Residue, then its C-alpha position, 0 to 999 in steps of 0.5 A: m705217843s709223846l709223854l710230854e708235848t707242847a705246841e706253840v706255847t706262849r706265856r705272858f705276864g702282863r706285857q712281859q713275854a716269858v715264853q714264845a711259841v715253844d714246841i718241845s716233846v719228850e719220848a719214853g726212854e730219852v733225855v731232853g735237855l732244856l738249856g739256856a741262861n738264867g731268865a731264858g724261860k726254862t722254869t716258866l716252860i717247866r711250869l707250863a708243861l706241868g700244868l702249874l701255869r696256863p699258857t696264854e696261847g698254844a697247848v700242852r699235852l701230858f700223856d696225850r691229855r691236858p695236864s691234870r692231877s691224874s696225869r701228874h700222878r704219872l710223873g716225878y718232879l724235882p723243882q729247883s728248891l728240891g721239894l724236901y722237908e728240911d725238918l724231917t729225916v731222910w726216911e720220913n721224906l721218902s716215906f711221905a713221897s711214896r705214900a702221897f702216890g699210894r705206894s710204900m717205900d722199900a728200904a732195901g732198894l735205897d742207895p747205900e749212902i742214902a740208907a746210911a743217912r735215913g735217920t738224919l734230918v735233911r737240913d743236916l745233909p751236904l747239898g750233893l746228898r740232899r739232891r740225891v735224896a730229892f731224886a730218890a723222892a721223885l723216883a719213889h712211885d716209879p714215874e713214867l716221866l721225870v721233870l727236873d729243874e736245874p737238878t745239879s745246880g750248886v753241886e760239885p763236878l763229881a756229885r753232878a756226875r753221880l746225879w747224871e748217872t741216876i738220870r741215865d739209869a732212869a732213861d735206860r729203864g724207859v723213863g722219859v726225862l726233861a731236864t733244865t740246866h745252864y751248865m753247857s757241859e751237861a749237854s752231852e748227857c742228853d739225847r736231844l737239846v732245846v736251846l732257849v734264848s729270851g723265851r724262844v727256841a733258838a736251836a733244837g736237835t742232837m748236839d751235832a745238829v745244834i753245832g751244825d757247820l758253825r766254826t771258830v777262828i783260831v788266833e795265834p798272836d805274837r802278843w795275845e793281850t793286844a790281840f784280845a783287847a783289839l777283838d774285844e773292843v769291836h765286841l767279838p766273842v773272844a776267849l783265851v785258851g792257853r795263849t791261843l784266842r778262839v773267836p766263834g761265829a766270826s769270819i776269818g776276814t773280819v778277825d784278820e781285818t780287826l787285828r791288822a788295824a790294831g797292828v797285831s801280827s798273828r796266824l789265823s785258822v778255822a776249826p769246828a766250834t765246840f758246843d759252848e761256842a755254838f751256844v754263844t753264837i746261837a744266843g748272840r744271833a737270837a738276841 
Protein backbone atom coordinates (compact mmCIF):
# COMPACT_ATOMS: atom_id res chain seq x y z
CA MET A 1 0.00 0.00 0.00
CA SER A 2 1.32 3.45 -0.92
CA LEU A 3 1.33 6.04 1.84
CA LEU A 4 0.32 8.65 -0.72
CA GLU A 5 -1.01 8.22 -4.24
CA THR A 6 -2.55 10.55 -6.78
CA ALA A 7 -4.29 9.34 -9.93
CA GLU A 8 -4.73 11.70 -12.89
CA VAL A 9 -5.08 14.64 -10.51
CA THR A 10 -6.00 17.94 -12.15
CA ARG A 11 -6.65 21.27 -10.48
CA ARG A 12 -7.95 24.38 -12.21
CA PHE A 13 -8.42 27.88 -10.81
CA GLY A 14 -10.93 29.42 -13.16
CA ARG A 15 -9.37 29.09 -16.62
CA GLN A 16 -5.88 28.54 -15.24
CA GLN A 17 -4.79 24.91 -15.03
CA ALA A 18 -2.26 24.65 -12.18
CA VAL A 19 -1.89 20.85 -12.19
CA GLN A 20 -2.82 18.49 -15.02
CA ALA A 21 -3.28 14.70 -14.87
CA VAL A 22 -0.51 14.07 -12.34
CA ASP A 23 0.29 10.60 -10.99
CA ILE A 24 2.64 10.31 -8.01
CA SER A 25 3.13 7.79 -5.20
CA VAL A 26 5.22 7.58 -2.04
CA GLU A 27 6.13 4.30 -0.36
CA ALA A 28 7.37 3.72 3.19
CA GLY A 29 11.08 4.40 3.58
CA GLU A 30 11.61 6.24 0.30
CA VAL A 31 12.29 9.87 -0.53
CA VAL A 32 10.43 11.19 -3.56
CA GLY A 33 11.61 14.54 -4.88
CA LEU A 34 9.12 16.82 -6.61
CA LEU A 35 11.24 19.11 -8.79
CA GLY A 36 10.34 22.09 -10.87
CA ALA A 37 10.83 25.80 -11.34
CA ASN A 38 8.78 28.31 -9.37
CA GLY A 39 5.22 28.19 -10.68
CA ALA A 40 5.51 24.59 -11.92
CA GLY A 41 2.64 23.46 -9.68
CA LYS A 42 4.60 21.85 -6.83
CA THR A 43 2.86 23.61 -3.95
CA THR A 44 -0.59 23.13 -5.51
CA LEU A 45 0.10 19.40 -5.83
CA ILE A 46 1.23 19.26 -2.19
CA ARG A 47 -2.01 20.92 -1.07
CA LEU A 48 -4.02 18.49 -3.17
CA ALA A 49 -2.16 15.56 -1.63
CA LEU A 50 -2.92 16.83 1.87
CA GLY A 51 -6.58 17.44 1.14
CA LEU A 52 -6.21 21.18 1.62
CA LEU A 53 -7.45 21.59 -1.96
CA ARG A 54 -9.97 19.42 -3.77
CA PRO A 55 -8.99 18.14 -7.22
CA THR A 56 -11.01 19.35 -10.19
CA GLU A 57 -10.51 15.87 -11.64
CA GLY A 58 -8.78 12.70 -10.51
CA ALA A 59 -8.32 11.19 -7.05
CA VAL A 60 -5.98 11.42 -4.05
CA ARG A 61 -5.41 8.54 -1.63
CA LEU A 62 -3.68 9.23 1.68
CA PHE A 63 -2.98 5.99 3.57
CA ASP A 64 -5.34 4.28 1.13
CA ARG A 65 -8.28 6.59 1.83
CA ARG A 66 -9.44 10.05 0.91
CA PRO A 67 -7.50 12.75 2.79
CA SER A 68 -9.20 13.58 6.08
CA ARG A 69 -8.38 14.84 9.56
CA SER A 70 -7.72 11.29 10.74
CA SER A 71 -5.39 10.44 7.85
CA ARG A 72 -3.51 13.73 8.21
CA HIS A 73 -2.91 12.78 11.84
CA ARG A 74 -0.39 10.23 10.51
CA LEU A 75 1.76 12.69 8.59
CA GLY A 76 4.14 15.54 9.33
CA TYR A 77 3.85 18.64 7.15
CA LEU A 78 6.47 21.35 6.72
CA PRO A 79 5.10 24.28 4.68
CA GLN A 80 7.27 26.90 3.00
CA SER A 81 6.35 29.31 5.80
CA LEU A 82 7.65 26.73 8.36
CA GLY A 83 4.45 26.82 10.43
CA LEU A 84 6.20 28.06 13.58
CA TYR A 85 4.95 30.72 16.00
CA GLU A 86 7.66 33.35 15.96
CA ASP A 87 6.59 34.96 19.25
CA LEU A 88 6.90 31.63 21.13
CA THR A 89 10.10 29.95 22.24
CA VAL A 90 11.57 26.89 20.57
CA TRP A 91 10.33 24.67 23.41
CA GLU A 92 6.84 26.17 23.36
CA ASN A 93 6.59 25.51 19.61
CA LEU A 94 7.75 21.91 19.95
CA SER A 95 5.49 21.25 22.94
CA PHE A 96 2.49 22.65 21.10
CA ALA A 97 3.24 20.55 18.01
CA SER A 98 3.42 17.40 20.15
CA ARG A 99 0.29 18.08 22.18
CA ALA A 100 -1.71 18.85 19.03
CA PHE A 101 -1.26 15.15 18.19
CA GLY A 102 -1.80 13.89 21.72
CA ARG A 103 1.90 13.41 22.48
CA SER A 104 4.32 14.87 25.00
CA MET A 105 7.67 16.30 23.94
CA ASP A 106 10.78 14.50 25.21
CA ALA A 107 13.59 16.99 25.71
CA ALA A 108 16.12 14.17 26.01
CA GLY A 109 15.74 13.34 22.33
CA LEU A 110 16.37 16.87 21.05
CA ASP A 111 19.28 17.80 18.83
CA PRO A 112 21.88 19.45 21.14
CA GLU A 113 21.82 22.75 19.23
CA ILE A 114 18.03 22.88 19.34
CA ALA A 115 18.06 21.96 23.04
CA ALA A 116 20.51 24.78 23.72
CA ALA A 117 18.10 27.24 22.07
CA ARG A 118 14.94 25.89 23.73
CA GLY A 119 14.28 29.15 25.61
CA THR A 120 14.90 31.39 22.57
CA LEU A 121 12.08 33.02 20.66
CA VAL A 122 11.82 31.53 17.17
CA ARG A 123 12.02 34.98 15.57
CA ASP A 124 15.51 35.39 17.05
CA LEU A 125 16.91 32.20 15.49
CA PRO A 126 19.03 32.12 12.32
CA LEU A 127 17.15 30.68 9.35
CA GLY A 128 19.07 27.39 9.28
CA LEU A 129 18.30 26.63 12.93
CA ARG A 130 14.71 27.83 12.52
CA ARG A 131 14.21 25.28 9.74
CA ARG A 132 15.69 22.52 11.91
CA VAL A 133 13.21 23.44 14.65
CA ALA A 134 10.42 23.22 12.07
CA PHE A 135 11.68 19.75 11.10
CA ALA A 136 11.67 18.72 14.75
CA ALA A 137 8.08 19.98 15.09
CA ALA A 138 6.98 18.03 11.99
CA LEU A 139 8.60 14.87 13.41
CA ALA A 140 7.42 15.36 17.00
CA HIS A 141 4.51 12.89 16.74
CA ASP A 142 6.44 10.15 14.86
CA PRO A 143 4.59 10.49 11.52
CA GLU A 144 4.55 7.76 8.90
CA LEU A 145 4.78 10.27 6.06
CA LEU A 146 6.66 13.57 5.81
CA VAL A 147 5.49 16.18 3.31
CA LEU A 148 8.04 18.96 2.90
CA ASP A 149 7.45 22.04 0.74
CA GLU A 150 10.78 23.67 -0.20
CA PRO A 151 12.35 22.51 3.10
CA THR A 152 15.80 24.02 2.43
CA SER A 153 14.81 27.23 0.65
CA GLY A 154 17.07 30.15 1.50
CA VAL A 155 19.47 28.06 3.58
CA GLU A 156 23.22 28.05 2.94
CA PRO A 157 24.79 24.81 1.56
CA LEU A 158 26.13 23.38 4.85
CA ALA A 159 22.79 23.89 6.61
CA ARG A 160 21.01 22.34 3.59
CA ALA A 161 23.21 19.26 3.92
CA ARG A 162 22.32 18.92 7.61
CA LEU A 163 18.61 19.19 6.83
CA TRP A 164 18.94 16.44 4.21
CA GLU A 165 20.66 14.27 6.81
CA THR A 166 17.50 14.65 8.92
CA ILE A 167 15.33 13.68 5.95
CA ARG A 168 17.45 10.61 5.14
CA ASP A 169 17.47 9.55 8.80
CA ALA A 170 13.66 9.65 8.82
CA ALA A 171 13.50 7.57 5.63
CA ASP A 172 15.94 5.05 7.11
CA ARG A 173 13.45 4.59 9.97
CA GLY A 174 10.73 3.73 7.43
CA VAL A 175 9.11 7.16 7.05
CA GLY A 176 7.97 8.02 3.53
CA VAL A 177 9.02 11.48 2.34
CA LEU A 178 7.67 13.76 -0.38
CA ALA A 179 9.83 16.87 -0.73
CA THR A 180 9.53 19.70 -3.22
CA THR A 181 12.60 21.64 -4.30
CA HIS A 182 13.89 23.87 -7.08
CA TYR A 183 17.52 23.05 -6.23
CA MET A 184 18.68 20.61 -8.91
CA SER A 185 21.63 19.63 -6.69
CA GLU A 186 19.20 18.04 -4.22
CA ALA A 187 17.94 15.52 -6.78
CA SER A 188 20.73 13.12 -5.81
CA GLU A 189 19.31 12.96 -2.28
CA CYS A 190 16.08 11.40 -3.56
CA ASP A 191 15.27 7.77 -4.38
CA ARG A 192 12.84 8.79 -7.11
CA LEU A 193 12.12 12.04 -8.90
CA VAL A 194 9.04 13.64 -10.41
CA VAL A 195 9.82 16.61 -12.67
CA LEU A 196 6.95 19.08 -13.06
CA VAL A 197 6.81 21.56 -15.92
CA SER A 198 3.79 23.87 -16.18
CA GLY A 199 1.73 21.57 -13.96
CA ARG A 200 2.48 18.38 -15.89
CA VAL A 201 4.81 15.46 -15.18
CA ALA A 202 7.61 15.89 -17.73
CA ALA A 203 9.74 13.02 -16.40
CA ALA A 204 9.70 10.55 -13.49
CA GLY A 205 11.89 7.80 -12.07
CA THR A 206 15.38 7.49 -10.65
CA MET A 207 17.97 10.12 -11.55
CA ASP A 208 19.56 7.75 -14.06
CA ALA A 209 16.17 7.06 -15.62
CA VAL A 210 15.37 10.77 -15.91
CA ILE A 211 18.72 11.52 -17.56
CA GLY A 212 18.35 8.45 -19.80
CA ASP A 213 20.34 8.76 -23.02
CA LEU A 214 20.33 12.57 -23.10
CA ARG A 215 23.61 14.01 -24.35
CA THR A 216 25.44 17.34 -24.28
CA VAL A 217 27.59 18.78 -27.06
CA ILE A 218 30.98 19.93 -25.73
CA VAL A 219 32.42 22.91 -27.58
CA GLU A 220 36.10 23.86 -27.25
CA PRO A 221 36.31 27.06 -29.32
CA ASP A 222 39.27 29.25 -30.11
CA ARG A 223 37.18 32.26 -29.07
CA TRP A 224 34.56 31.24 -26.51
CA GLU A 225 32.91 34.68 -26.42
CA THR A 226 32.11 34.56 -30.14
CA ALA A 227 31.01 30.93 -29.95
CA PHE A 228 28.74 31.65 -26.98
CA ALA A 229 27.12 34.61 -28.76
CA ALA A 230 26.52 32.59 -31.93
CA LEU A 231 24.85 29.70 -30.08
CA ASP A 232 22.84 32.00 -27.82
CA GLU A 233 21.58 33.97 -30.82
CA VAL A 234 19.80 30.89 -32.19
CA HIS A 235 18.38 30.16 -28.69
CA LEU A 236 20.42 27.05 -27.96
CA PRO A 237 20.76 26.43 -24.17
CA VAL A 238 24.50 27.11 -23.98
CA ALA A 239 26.48 27.27 -20.71
CA LEU A 240 30.08 28.28 -20.08
CA VAL A 241 32.18 25.93 -17.90
CA GLY A 242 35.70 27.27 -17.61
CA ARG A 243 36.56 28.07 -21.23
CA THR A 244 34.44 25.20 -22.58
CA LEU A 245 30.83 25.50 -23.74
CA ARG A 246 28.18 22.86 -23.06
CA VAL A 247 25.03 22.68 -25.20
CA PRO A 248 22.54 20.13 -23.83
CA GLY A 249 19.84 18.59 -26.00
CA ALA A 250 21.24 19.82 -29.31
CA SER A 251 22.65 17.69 -32.10
CA ILE A 252 26.34 18.00 -32.88
CA GLY A 253 25.39 18.80 -36.47
CA THR A 254 23.25 21.78 -35.44
CA VAL A 255 25.99 23.15 -33.21
CA ASP A 256 28.64 22.66 -35.89
CA GLU A 257 26.51 24.35 -38.55
CA THR A 258 25.76 27.31 -36.26
CA LEU A 259 29.41 27.87 -35.40
CA ARG A 260 30.60 27.51 -39.00
CA ALA A 261 28.02 30.08 -40.12
CA ALA A 262 29.44 32.48 -37.50
CA GLY A 263 33.00 31.79 -38.63
CA VAL A 264 33.98 30.21 -35.32
CA SER A 265 36.61 27.46 -35.28
CA SER A 266 36.06 24.85 -32.55
CA ARG A 267 36.50 21.22 -31.54
CA LEU A 268 33.24 19.37 -30.87
CA SER A 269 32.48 16.20 -28.91
CA VAL A 270 29.50 14.61 -27.19
CA ALA A 271 29.19 13.60 -23.51
CA PRO A 272 26.41 12.32 -21.23
CA ALA A 273 24.23 15.13 -19.86
CA THR A 274 24.37 16.10 -16.21
CA PHE A 275 21.08 16.12 -14.31
CA ASP A 276 20.91 19.93 -14.49
CA GLU A 277 21.32 19.72 -18.27
CA ALA A 278 18.74 16.96 -18.52
CA PHE A 279 16.30 19.13 -16.58
CA VAL A 280 16.86 22.05 -18.96
CA THR A 281 16.31 19.77 -21.96
CA ILE A 282 13.19 18.13 -20.50
CA ALA A 283 11.71 21.49 -19.48
CA GLY A 284 12.36 22.89 -22.95
CA ARG A 285 10.65 19.97 -24.65
CA ALA A 286 7.65 20.09 -22.33
CA ALA A 287 7.12 23.83 -22.56
